C-alpha positions in Angstrom: -124.1 180.8 -205.0 -126.0 183.8 -206.3 -129.1 184.9 -204.4 -132.3 183.6 -206.0 -135.0 186.1 -206.8 -137.9 186.0 -204.3 -141.1 184.4 -205.7 -144.2 186.5 -205.9 -146.4 186.3 -202.8 -149.6 184.2 -203.2 -152.6 185.9 -201.6 -155.8 184.3 -200.5 -158.7 185.2 -198.1 -157.8 182.3 -195.8 -154.6 180.3 -195.5 -154.9 176.9 -193.8 -151.7 175.1 -192.8 -152.5 171.4 -192.7 -154.6 169.2 -194.9 -156.1 166.7 -192.4 -159.6 166.5 -190.9 -159.3 169.9 -189.1 -157.9 171.8 -192.0 -160.2 170.4 -194.7 -163.3 170.8 -192.5 -162.5 174.4 -192.0 -161.8 174.9 -195.7 -165.0 173.3 -196.9 -167.0 175.5 -194.5 -165.3 178.7 -195.6 -165.1 178.1 -199.4 -168.7 179.2 -200.0 -167.7 182.8 -199.3 -163.9 182.9 -199.5 -160.9 181.9 -201.5 -159.0 179.3 -199.4 -155.5 177.8 -199.7 -154.8 174.5 -197.9 -151.1 173.9 -197.5 -149.8 170.3 -197.0 -146.2 169.5 -195.9 -146.1 166.6 -198.3 -148.9 164.8 -200.1 -152.3 166.1 -199.1 -153.2 162.8 -197.6 -150.0 162.2 -195.7 -151.0 163.5 -192.3 -152.2 161.7 -189.2 -155.9 161.7 -190.1 -155.4 159.0 -192.7 -153.5 156.8 -190.2 -156.4 156.7 -187.7 -157.8 153.3 -187.4 -160.4 153.2 -184.6 -163.2 155.6 -185.3 -165.1 158.6 -184.1 -166.9 158.8 -180.7 -170.5 160.2 -180.5 -173.7 159.5 -178.7 -175.6 157.6 -181.3 -177.6 154.8 -179.6 -180.5 154.5 -177.2 -179.3 154.3 -173.6 -176.2 156.4 -174.2 -176.2 160.0 -173.1 -174.2 163.2 -173.6 -173.6 163.2 -169.8 -172.0 159.7 -170.1 -169.7 160.7 -172.9 -168.8 163.9 -171.1 -168.1 162.0 -167.9 -166.0 159.3 -169.7 -163.9 162.1 -171.3 -163.4 163.9 -167.9 -162.4 160.7 -166.2 -159.9 159.8 -168.9 -158.5 163.4 -168.7 -158.0 163.1 -164.9 -160.2 166.1 -164.3 -158.0 168.6 -166.1 -160.4 168.9 -169.0 -162.4 172.2 -169.4 -166.0 171.0 -168.9 -167.4 173.7 -171.2 -165.2 172.5 -174.1 -166.1 168.8 -173.4 -169.8 169.7 -173.5 -169.4 171.7 -176.7 -167.6 168.9 -178.5 -169.8 166.1 -177.3 -173.0 168.0 -178.1 -171.8 168.7 -181.7 -170.5 165.2 -182.4 -173.5 163.6 -184.1 -173.9 166.5 -186.4 -170.3 166.3 -187.4 -170.8 162.6 -188.2 -173.9 163.4 -190.2 -171.9 165.8 -192.3 -169.3 163.1 -193.0 -171.9 160.6 -194.0 -173.4 163.2 -196.4 -169.9 163.5 -198.0 -169.9 159.8 -198.6 -167.9 158.3 -195.7 -169.1 154.7 -195.7 -169.5 154.0 -192.0 -170.1 150.4 -191.2 -173.9 149.8 -191.1 -175.8 148.5 -188.1 -176.4 144.8 -187.7 -180.1 145.2 -187.1 -182.8 147.3 -188.7 -183.0 149.7 -185.7 -179.2 150.5 -185.9 -178.1 153.0 -188.5 -174.4 152.3 -187.9 -172.3 149.6 -186.3 -170.9 151.0 -183.0 -167.8 149.6 -181.3 -166.4 150.3 -177.9 -162.9 151.3 -176.8 -161.0 151.8 -173.6 -162.4 154.4 -171.2 -165.9 154.4 -172.8 -168.9 153.2 -170.8 -171.0 152.6 -174.0 -170.6 151.5 -177.5 -170.4 154.8 -179.3 -167.5 154.5 -181.8 -168.7 154.8 -185.4 -166.1 153.4 -187.8 -165.2 152.2 -191.3 -163.8 148.8 -190.5 -160.4 149.5 -189.0 -159.5 152.3 -191.5 -161.8 155.1 -190.4 -159.2 157.9 -190.8 -158.4 156.9 -194.4 -162.1 157.0 -195.3 -162.6 160.4 -193.7 -159.5 161.8 -195.3 -160.6 160.6 -198.8 -164.1 162.0 -198.5 -162.9 165.4 -197.3 -160.1 165.6 -199.8 -162.4 164.6 -202.7 -164.9 167.4 -201.7 -162.1 170.0 -201.3 -160.5 169.0 -204.7 -163.8 169.5 -206.4 -164.5 173.0 -204.9 -163.5 175.9 -207.1 -162.6 178.2 -204.2 -160.2 175.8 -202.6 -156.6 175.5 -203.7 -154.7 172.5 -202.4 -151.0 173.1 -202.3 -148.8 170.1 -201.5 -145.1 170.1 -200.8 -145.1 173.2 -198.6 -143.0 173.0 -195.4 -144.1 175.8 -193.2 -141.2 177.8 -191.6 -142.7 180.7 -189.7 -145.9 182.7 -189.4 -145.9 186.1 -190.9 -146.5 188.7 -188.2 -146.2 192.4 -187.6 -142.4 192.0 -187.7 -142.6 191.1 -191.4 -144.7 194.0 -192.5 -142.9 196.1 -195.1 -141.9 199.6 -194.1 -143.8 199.7 -190.8 -141.8 199.6 -187.5 -144.9 199.5 -185.3 -147.5 197.5 -187.3 -150.4 196.2 -185.3 -149.8 192.8 -183.7 -151.4 190.0 -185.8 -150.9 187.1 -188.2 -150.9 187.7 -192.0 -149.8 184.4 -193.4 -146.9 182.0 -193.5 -143.5 181.6 -195.1 -143.2 178.1 -196.5 -140.4 176.1 -198.2 -141.5 174.8 -201.6 -140.0 171.3 -201.9 -140.3 171.4 -205.7 -138.7 174.7 -206.5 -136.5 174.7 -203.3 -137.5 178.3 -202.6 -139.4 180.0 -199.8 -142.8 181.4 -200.7 -145.1 183.8 -199.0 -148.7 182.8 -198.5 -150.7 185.8 -197.3 -154.2 185.9 -196.0 -156.7 187.8 -193.9 -157.1 184.7 -191.7 -154.7 181.9 -191.0 -155.6 178.6 -189.6 -153.1 176.2 -187.9 -154.2 172.6 -188.5 -150.7 171.0 -188.4 -151.3 168.1 -186.0 -149.1 167.0 -183.1 -145.5 166.4 -182.2 -145.1 162.7 -181.4 -142.1 162.4 -183.7 -140.1 164.1 -181.0 -139.9 160.6 -179.6 -137.8 157.7 -180.9 -140.8 155.4 -181.2 -144.1 156.8 -182.5 -147.2 155.6 -184.3 -147.3 158.9 -186.2 -146.3 159.7 -189.8 -142.9 161.4 -190.2 -144.4 164.9 -190.5 -145.7 165.0 -186.9 -142.9 167.3 -185.8 -144.9 170.0 -183.9 -144.5 172.6 -186.6 -147.7 174.6 -185.7 -146.9 174.6 -182.0 -143.4 175.8 -182.5 -144.4 178.5 -185.0 -147.2 179.8 -182.8 -144.8 179.9 -179.8 -142.3 181.9 -181.8 -145.1 184.3 -182.9 -146.1 185.0 -179.3 -148.9 182.5 -178.6 -149.2 180.7 -175.2 -149.0 176.9 -175.2 -150.4 174.7 -172.5 -150.1 171.1 -171.0 -147.2 170.1 -173.2 -146.2 167.5 -170.6 -149.2 165.2 -171.5 -147.9 163.0 -174.3 -150.0 160.0 -175.0 -148.3 156.7 -175.6 -150.5 154.2 -177.4 -150.3 150.9 -175.6 -150.2 148.7 -178.7 -147.9 149.5 -181.5 -146.6 146.5 -183.5 -143.2 145.3 -182.3 -141.3 144.3 -185.5 -137.7 144.6 -186.6 -138.5 146.6 -189.8 -142.0 148.1 -189.3 -141.7 150.7 -186.6 -145.0 152.6 -186.6 -147.9 150.3 -187.4 -150.7 150.9 -184.9 -152.8 148.0 -183.6 -156.1 149.8 -183.0 -157.7 150.3 -179.5 -160.8 148.5 -180.9 -158.9 145.2 -180.7 -159.1 145.5 -176.9 -162.5 147.1 -177.1 -163.8 144.0 -178.8 -162.3 141.6 -176.2 -158.6 141.3 -177.0 -156.3 140.2 -174.2 -152.9 141.5 -173.2 -150.6 138.7 -172.3 -147.0 137.9 -171.3 -144.9 135.5 -173.4 -146.0 132.7 -170.9 -149.6 133.3 -172.0 -150.6 134.9 -168.6 -152.8 137.9 -168.6 -151.6 140.8 -166.4 -153.9 143.8 -166.6 -155.8 142.6 -163.4 -152.7 143.7 -161.4 -153.1 147.3 -162.5 -156.8 148.2 -163.1 -160.2 146.5 -162.6 -161.2 147.6 -166.1 -158.5 145.3 -167.4 -157.8 145.9 -171.1 -160.5 148.5 -171.2 -158.7 150.9 -168.9 -157.6 154.3 -170.4 -154.5 154.3 -172.5 -152.2 155.9 -169.9 -153.0 153.1 -167.5 -152.5 150.3 -170.1 -149.3 151.8 -171.4 -147.8 152.1 -167.9 -148.8 148.5 -167.2 -147.1 147.2 -170.3 -144.0 149.3 -169.5 -143.9 148.0 -166.0 -144.2 144.4 -167.1 -141.5 144.8 -169.7 -139.1 146.3 -167.2 -140.0 143.8 -164.5 -139.3 140.8 -166.7 -136.8 142.3 -169.1 -139.1 142.0 -172.1 -138.8 143.8 -175.4 -142.6 143.4 -176.0 -145.8 141.9 -174.7 -148.6 140.1 -176.7 -152.1 141.2 -177.8 -154.3 138.1 -178.4 -157.5 138.4 -180.5 -157.4 134.9 -181.9 -160.1 133.7 -179.4 -162.6 136.2 -181.0 -162.7 133.9 -184.0 -161.2 134.0 -187.5 -164.3 135.3 -189.2 -164.8 138.1 -186.6 -161.2 139.2 -186.9 -161.2 139.3 -190.7 -164.5 141.2 -190.7 -163.7 143.8 -188.1 -160.0 144.3 -188.6 -159.3 143.6 -192.3 -156.5 146.2 -192.6 -154.6 144.9 -189.6 -155.2 141.3 -190.5 -153.9 141.8 -194.1 -150.8 143.9 -193.0 -149.8 141.4 -190.3 -150.1 138.5 -192.8 -147.7 140.3 -195.1 -145.3 140.3 -192.1 -145.8 136.6 -191.4 -148.2 137.0 -188.4 -151.6 135.4 -188.6 -153.6 137.2 -185.8 -156.5 134.7 -186.2 -154.3 132.0 -184.7 -151.4 133.7 -183.0 -150.9 136.7 -180.7 -149.5 140.1 -181.9 -146.3 141.4 -180.4 -146.8 145.0 -179.2 -145.1 147.8 -177.4 -146.2 151.3 -176.4 -145.2 154.2 -178.7 -145.8 158.0 -178.7 -149.1 158.6 -180.3 -150.8 161.9 -179.5 -150.0 165.4 -178.1 -152.7 166.5 -175.6 -151.1 169.9 -175.1 -150.6 172.6 -177.7 -151.5 176.1 -178.7 -154.2 177.6 -176.4 -157.5 178.3 -178.1 -161.0 179.2 -177.1 -164.3 177.6 -178.2 -164.0 179.4 -181.6 -160.5 178.2 -182.1 -159.0 181.7 -181.6 -155.4 181.9 -180.4 -153.6 184.8 -178.7 -152.7 186.3 -182.0 -155.2 188.3 -184.0 -155.9 186.7 -187.4 -154.7 183.3 -186.2 -157.0 180.4 -185.5 -156.1 176.7 -184.7 -157.9 173.4 -184.7 -157.1 169.8 -183.9 -154.1 168.2 -182.3 -152.0 171.3 -182.6 -154.2 172.9 -179.9 -155.0 172.7 -176.2 -158.7 173.3 -176.4 -159.5 171.9 -173.0 -161.1 168.8 -174.5 -158.6 166.1 -173.5 -157.2 167.3 -170.2 -154.4 165.1 -168.9 -155.2 162.2 -171.3 -157.2 161.9 -174.5 -160.2 159.5 -174.5 -160.0 157.1 -177.4 -161.7 158.3 -180.6 -162.1 161.9 -179.5 -159.3 163.0 -181.8 -160.9 163.2 -185.2 -164.0 164.4 -183.4 -162.2 167.4 -182.1 -160.9 168.2 -185.6 -164.4 168.1 -187.1 -166.1 170.1 -184.4 -163.3 172.8 -184.1 -162.8 172.9 -187.9 -166.4 173.9 -188.2 -166.2 176.4 -185.2 -163.1 178.1 -186.7 -164.8 178.5 -190.1 -168.0 179.9 -188.4 -165.9 182.5 -186.4 -163.8 183.6 -189.3 -166.9 184.2 -191.5 -168.8 185.9 -188.7 -166.1 188.5 -188.0 -164.7 189.0 -191.5 -162.7 192.2 -191.9 -162.4 193.4 -195.5 -159.6 195.9 -194.9 -156.6 195.7 -197.2 -153.7 193.4 -196.4 -150.4 194.9 -195.5 -147.3 194.5 -197.7 -145.1 191.6 -196.6 -141.4 191.4 -196.9 -140.0 188.6 -199.0 -138.0 185.8 -197.2 -134.5 187.1 -196.7 -131.6 184.6 -197.3 -129.0 187.2 -198.3 -126.8 186.4 -195.3 -126.8 182.6 -195.4 -125.2 179.9 -197.6 -125.9 176.4 -198.6 -124.9 173.9 -195.9 -121.9 171.5 -196.4 -122.7 169.8 -193.0 -126.1 168.2 -193.5 -125.0 165.3 -191.4 -125.2 167.5 -188.3 -129.0 167.8 -188.8 -129.4 164.0 -188.9 -127.2 163.5 -185.9 -129.0 166.1 -183.8 -132.4 164.7 -184.9 -131.4 161.2 -183.7 -130.0 162.5 -180.4 -133.1 164.5 -179.6 -135.5 161.6 -180.2 -133.4 159.2 -178.2 -133.0 161.3 -175.1 -136.7 162.3 -175.2 -137.6 158.6 -175.2 -135.2 157.8 -172.4 -135.8 160.7 -170.1 -139.2 162.1 -170.9 -141.1 159.0 -171.7 -143.9 157.0 -170.0 -142.4 157.1 -166.5 -140.4 160.2 -165.5 -138.2 161.4 -162.6 -136.7 164.7 -161.7 -133.2 163.4 -162.5 -134.2 162.3 -166.0 -136.0 165.6 -166.7 -132.9 167.5 -165.5 -130.7 165.5 -167.9 -133.2 166.2 -170.7 -133.3 169.9 -170.0 -129.5 170.1 -170.1 -129.4 168.3 -173.5 -132.2 170.4 -174.9 -130.3 173.6 -174.0 -127.2 172.5 -175.8 -129.2 171.4 -178.9 -131.2 174.6 -179.0 -128.0 176.6 -179.2 -126.4 174.3 -181.8 -129.6 174.3 -184.0 -130.0 178.1 -183.7 -126.4 178.6 -184.8 -126.9 176.3 -187.8 -130.2 177.9 -188.7 -128.6 181.3 -188.6 -125.9 180.4 -191.1 -127.4 178.1 -193.7 -130.3 178.1 -196.1 -133.3 176.2 -194.8 -134.1 172.6 -195.8 -137.2 170.5 -194.8 -135.0 168.5 -192.3 -133.6 171.7 -190.7 -137.1 173.2 -190.5 -138.4 170.1 -188.7 -135.4 169.8 -186.4 -135.7 173.5 -185.4 -139.4 172.9 -184.5 -138.7 169.6 -182.7 -136.1 171.2 -180.5 -138.6 174.0 -179.6 -141.3 171.4 -178.8 -138.9 169.3 -176.8 -138.0 172.3 -174.7 -141.7 173.1 -174.1 -142.4 169.5 -173.1 -139.5 169.3 -170.7 -140.3 172.7 -169.1 -143.9 171.7 -168.7 -143.0 168.3 -167.2 -140.6 169.9 -164.7 -143.3 172.4 -163.6 -145.9 169.7 -162.7 -145.2 168.4 -159.2 -147.8 165.5 -159.3 -148.7 162.5 -161.3 -151.8 163.1 -163.4 -153.0 161.3 -166.5 -150.2 160.9 -169.0 -147.6 162.6 -166.8 -146.3 160.1 -164.3 -143.3 160.8 -162.1 -141.9 158.6 -159.4 -140.8 161.7 -157.5 -144.4 163.0 -157.1 -146.6 159.9 -157.4 -149.7 161.5 -155.8 -152.4 163.7 -157.1 -152.7 167.4 -156.1 -156.2 168.5 -154.9 -156.7 171.0 -157.7 -156.3 170.2 -161.4 -154.5 173.2 -163.0 -153.2 173.7 -166.5 -149.5 174.2 -167.1 -149.4 177.4 -169.2 -146.2 178.7 -170.8 -146.1 182.3 -172.0 -143.4 183.2 -174.6 -143.5 186.9 -173.6 -142.6 185.9 -170.0 -140.1 183.3 -171.2 -138.2 186.0 -173.2 -138.0 188.1 -170.1 
């Protein structure tokens, strides 16, 4: 096949990779001064933000305090959180929600004149502080942000762009020793099937997490750790990759594999039960169903293994049919489509990979180790979540850090000229005639990560996972070096990198803390210390 001509580079002031809450928040706060491109892997609304059901945590009612929200976050995070980050996010939460309300997010109103919004409670929270839009908060937030971004003349939304690698000093035309920094991204255009260069003075990673590294996940298909893998290859440190949150209650169904049953179902009084009708959380935690997610997920996993079950039950029928239909309309309607009436029968549920608490290391301004590169949201390890994310702190982090990134970029703007960037080089590769290899490797990776690096871990399981990751890394690297990129190959390459980072981090932690539970080290070490991986040291 003849080599295709390289498309012209597209240049902007700021290039944002990811079109969820973090990316769009940053874009809207930069567009007053700068031309901004927002790249989406698929449809602009296809990321994790739109899938979030529960809500956004903030101190919004009398009797609640910043200190209480901070303490709840620290307790859920098993003390590994950075207190300065937790304070920063909690103290900026109500302002972030005010901005969303101003954009038209229709938060559920309060039930009395004195209450501006209806607040619910979720596991790990000591107060009602979750503002929400029924049980589809993420969708409402995504729609409001996207509508505002679409209408702004300085924001260009670019769907169908699968990011491959960050553009760094190694890609600067004609300079052997260009200053270390980030200048944009190479991305595969799913329409033209060509690789494009998006070049900018500032680049923001807002690509979300990596839960699709596991066989069972509540996340959309695009959650393949792209930003984490690209930043690692570009020389950024990553941290706490061993802390993978498994949501306790994903619908167990033969055909629907990733429908989340929101935490608010337990927050409003739902009961976890065995098929016999017996409740079991009292055997694991005095907070019962309101215990943090890691505790509840391990409890369900233990009961399933003890009794040989393929699922447990979440019962909300006792809350009353009117209450269920009013508070959980999306869940009620979807379950009815599947033949389950949750107003009169319990919901079959299992744990599933849900959230990545580790990621690219950033400071309070969202700066990474690479000049010109910022990051916000689930792609990062900001210090907010520690060893386990508190419910409804996820969109909140996106909103607060999206704003912080925009503020920092604007404050330190450098108007010097952009360097010339080399086009993507595919002169030494061919079209693949072995696409089935990608699919097989993808399946193998997700299966052994679920089996060996899941809710409960052992040294032996992690050793087996490390061996398999090593073999897959070599196989994928050989394949990548010989064939033209495709979206599936790009994602597989990133998933293998992320799996390696998770396994290495898990093997380094010799304790059980938060989401990382190992039977070989069931105790807690006296000091809470981050697991930091440095790509420079890793390359020797």
